[in-house]
N, C-alpha and C positions, 0 to 999 in steps of 0.2 A: 606482608613481609614481617609484621611485628611478631607473628607467631614464632619466628626464628629466635626471638629474644630468649625463649625458654630453653634453647639448646645450651645456654650457659649452665643450666642447672645440672648438667651431667658432671660438671666439675664439682659442684656442691655435693653431689652424690658420693664423691670420694670420701667425705666425712659422714655421710648419712647411711650409706648402703651397708647391709648385712653381708658378711662373708660366707662363702659356701664351703671353702676348704681351709684347713688349718695347718700351719707350719709348726713343728714341734719346738723350734728354737726361738722364733720371733713372734711376739704377740700380734694378733690381728686387731682390727679396729673394734670388733665386738668384745675383745678381752681387755679393753682399757680400764684402769682402775677408776674410782669415783672422781678423783680430782682431774684426771685426764679427760673423763667423759664430760665433766663440767666445762672444761676448756673447749671441747668440741662443740658443746651447745652454745657457748659464748661466741665461738668462731662463726657458727652458723647464723646466730642472731645478728652479728655484725654484717655478714655477707648479705643477708636478706635486707637489712636496713640500707646498706650501700646500694644494692641492686634496685630497690624501690626508688630511692632518691635519684639515681642516675636515669632511670626510665621516666621519671617525671620531667627531667630536663631534656632528654634526648628522644625525639620522635623518629628513631632510626634503628637499624640493627645494633644490638648491644650484646657484648660478650665480656664478662669479667671473670677473674679467678679469685674468689674470696681467700683461698688458701695462700696464694702468692702475695696478696696485699697484707694479710695478717702476719706472714713470716717476715716480710721486710720491715713492717712496723714493730714487730716484737723485738727484732734486733736493735732497732732504734730506741725502743722503750727501756732497754737495759742501761741506757745512759741518761734517762730522764730523772729529774729530782722534783720533790715537793709538788707545787701546783701543776707543773707540766706533766708529771707522772700520773697524778690523779686525773687530769684531763684526758690523757691517752687511755687510761683504764676505762673511762666512761665511753669514749668513742669506740673502743675495741670491745666493749661489753665484758670487760674482764674484772669488774669490781668484785671483791670478795676472794680473789686469788692472790697469793704472794708472788713475787718475782720468781722465786725458786720453783713454785708450782707451775707457773706459766712456762718457764724454760724446760722443766722436766716433762711437762705435758706435750709440748711441741716436739721434743726429741722422740718421745715414745710414739706419738702419732705419726711422724714422718717415717720412723723405722717400720711401723706397722703397715703403712701405705705402700712402701717400697717392696714389701714382702708379700703383699696381698694376693697377687696373681702373676705367676711366671709367664703367662701367655700375653700379658699386657706390658708394654714398655712405659715406665714412669720414671722420669728423672727429676729430682728436686735438688737445687743447688743454691748456695748463698755465697756472697762475697762482700768484702768491705775494702774500699780503696780510699786512702787518706793522703793529704799533702805531706811531702817529705819533711817540711819544716814545722809540722804540727806535733805537739806532744800529746799522745793519746794515753789515757790511763790504762796500764797493763791489765787491770781487772776487767775492763770493758772488752778488751780484745780476747781475753781468756774465756769469758763466759760465752761469747759468741762462737768461738772455736769449739768449745766443749759441747754446747747444746745444739748448735745450728751447723756444725761442721763447716763454718765459714772460712773461705780463703781470704786472708787478711794481708794486704800489700800496701806499703808506702809507695808513693808515685810522685814524680815531678810533674805537677799539674801544668806547668808552663811549657813542658815539652810538646812539640807538635805531634808526637806519637801517643800521648796520654789518652786522648779521646778514642783512638783506634784500639788501644789496649783494652779499655773497659767495654766498649761496644763489641769488640771481638770476643770477649769472654761471654757476653750475653748471647751473641750469635751462635757460638759453639755450644752452649748449654741448651739452647732452644732449637738445635739442629738447623740453624740458619733461617728460622721462621720469624724471629724478631730481629730486625736489622736497623742499624743507625738510630738506636733508641734515644741516645743523648745527643742533642744538637751541638752543644758547646760546653766547655769548661770555663766558667767565668773567673775573674780574678779573686772573687770573694768565696768561691767554693772551696771547701776544706775536706769534704768526705762524701762518698757515695756508698749507700748500703743497698745491695741488690739481691733480689730473689729471681730465680728462673725456674720454670716448670715446663716439662715436655711430656706429652701424653700421646701414645700411639696404640690404639686397640683395634683389633679386627673383630667384626661382629661374630658372635657365637654361631649364628646362622647368617651367612652373607646374602646380599641381594644378587640376583642373576642380572648381569649387565645387559644381556640381550633383551630383557623385559623393560628396560628404562625407556620411557617415551616422553615426548613433549606433551605436557598437560597444562591446562589453564590454572593459574593460581590467583585467587580473588583477594585483593588488598582490602584494607578496612574502609577505604573510600568508595568501594564498590567496583572499581576498575579491575581489569584482569591482565595478567601477563603470562606468557608461556615459559614454563620452567622444565628442567629435566627431572621427571618424577620416577623414583625407583619404586618397583612393585614386587610384592611377594604375597604368599599365603602361608601362614604359620600359626602355631600356638604360642602365645606370648602372655605376659602379665598385662591385664587390661582392667580398666574401671571406667565408670561414667557417673557423674553426679550433676547437681544443678548448675555447676560452673563450667565443667570441662569433661571431655573424654580423654583418656590417657593410656599410653602404652609404655612399657618398660622393655627396652631392647638391650640385651646383655652383650658384653664383650668377653672374649677369652673364655675363662672358666666360669664367668658369671659374677665375679666379685665387683666388677665395675659395670655400670649400666648408663644408658642414656634414657632419660624420661622425657616424653613429649606430652605437653598439656595443650590440647586443642580446645579453644572456647566453643561452647555449645551455641546453638542459634540464639541470637539476641544478646550475647555476651562478647566482650572484647578481651584482649590480652591484659589491658589495664585493670579490668574487673577482677581478673585472677591475681594480678600482681598485688593489688591493694589488700587482698584477702590473705596473703601469705604471712604466716607467723611460724616460728620454729615448731610450735605445738601442732598447728594445722598441717604443716609440711610432714611432720612425723606421722600424723594420723593418715594423711593421704597415702604416704608410702606403705602403710600397713593395710590398705584397702584393695590391693591388687588381687585379682583372681586369674589363674591360668585359663585362657580362653582361646579357642580356635577362631582366627580371623580369615575369612575367605579372601578378603582384600586388605592389604596393608600397603599404604603408599606414603612415601616420605621424599621430599625434594632433596636433590643433591645441592650442596652449596659450599662455597668457600668465602670467608669474609675475615676482615681485620678490623680491629677497634683500638682506639687509643684515647686517653683522656688524662688531664691533670686533675688530681683528686683534692686539691687544696680547699676549694670552697665547700665541697660536700663533707670532707672530714672536719672542717671548721664548724659546719652546721651540726655535726654529730657530737661536738663537745671539745675538740682539741685545737681550737683557734689559737690558744696561747703558744702552741708549738711552732707556729708559723711566723712569729714576730720576735723582735729582740728581747722581749720580756721572758722568753722561754728559758728554762733551766735545764741544760744538758751537761751539768758539771760532772756527771758520771762518765762522760766521754773525754773531756779535757777541762782543766781548771785554768788554763793560760788565758783564755778569752771567752767572751760570750758567743755561743753559736746557736743556731736555730734551723728549722727546716725551711729550705727555699721552696722546694716543690716535692710532691709525690706523683710520679709519672707511672701510668699503668698501660701496658700494651698487650693485646691478645691476638691470636690467630687460630682459626678453626677450619678444617676441611672435612666435610662429611660426604662420603661416597659409598659405592656398592660394597667395598671391601671392609670399611670401618671408619674410624675417626682419627685424625691427627690434629692435635691442638697444642698450643704453646702460649705461655704467659710470662711476662717479666714485670717486675715492679722496682722502681728506683726511688730511693729516698735521698735527695740531694741536700746536704747540710752546708750552710754558709756562715761566715763570721763578719764582724765589722772590721774592715780592712785596716791594717796598721798605717797605710798610706792614705791620706785624705785625697779624695778624688771628686771632681765635679765634671760630669759629662751631660751636656744639654742635648740628650738624644730623644727627647719627647717634648710635647707642647709646653711652652713656658710663658710667663708674664714678664714684661720688662718695663723699665722706666728710665727717664733721664731727669735727674734732680740737681738742684743747687744746694750745696752742703750748708752754707751759713744760714740761708733763709728757710731751707727745707722745702722750697718751691719745687713742684713737679712740672717740668717743662713738657715732657712727653710720657705717655704710658700706653702700653699695648699688650696684646696677647699674640704670640706667634704659634699658630697651629700647623702650618705647613711651609717651612722656609724655602725660599727660592731666590736666586740671584741672577 
């Protein structure tokens, strides 16, 4: 089952793949200027780093969208200052680029991706939702509207409809594939920065549904399960090396592709994952040769994945952004705010016709509430003392209250 982890890489190919056709008005990925290309390389580096760290933690199906995570964090980055800004640059592998170059680069990249292949549906959308009693710096709103085409809305977070409004936007932009992403809006939440991506591509050469059969699939522990295996014979880009054999399956006009990397005998998915670097990936993508395969088999599958990225992003260098020491004075100067969590959800469906996939990333910002609150909603220590003598009469730890 771990082999399926690599199907995430089709989303990374959005920023790696070479284009086959060119629109006269909109630049394609291959036409990016040097600064934009530098941003793409940084984006890929972050995506690979993030993917490797997640796979070290998760011994299960993993699907992420590096582009979705980067776009949500890039909007947030526009409000970061000083040490927090430098920490986010490090985690996002963006050191050496100015804020203007980052914003211009993402705008250019998204425009190019959206125009890359008319036969593939690709939707990319951003939104920012903030508490109606929060004073947001106009420049922060303007830059995210200009470069990320973000929908910016103030919202009464105490309203019972607020949660449905934000989740409804995510559901709409992901064609109902990512639902109920935000569980609750807490009293300390002041802003949600959201990215949503939807991809729907039909295979350039589809699989014949009548050839799909139940076939054994061998897991890494040696046990087998029966899966729906799609079958075909076709000429495709193919390669084999000491780590894996690989095919590149195109969608639409061929601008977008799914790449499958199948470990060779004696190797595992983790052996491949640990070897991935931006340089090696680029090299591998250049080693394909058109080859006729008499047998091409790929399992149908549909899976969802979700994860809070706080710990991993902290380990990647931006720990300061998740605590009250953070400096997001570029968003508001009224109070200190920081990132409460970064939530990432994905969906993917691979079948005989093609692939449908969606991703959403939410960056939830919180502040130190103006109203002092004490809610003992987790284990606590307690004591009964005498004030004058300081004597402790009772002391205890409450782990699971019951009465």
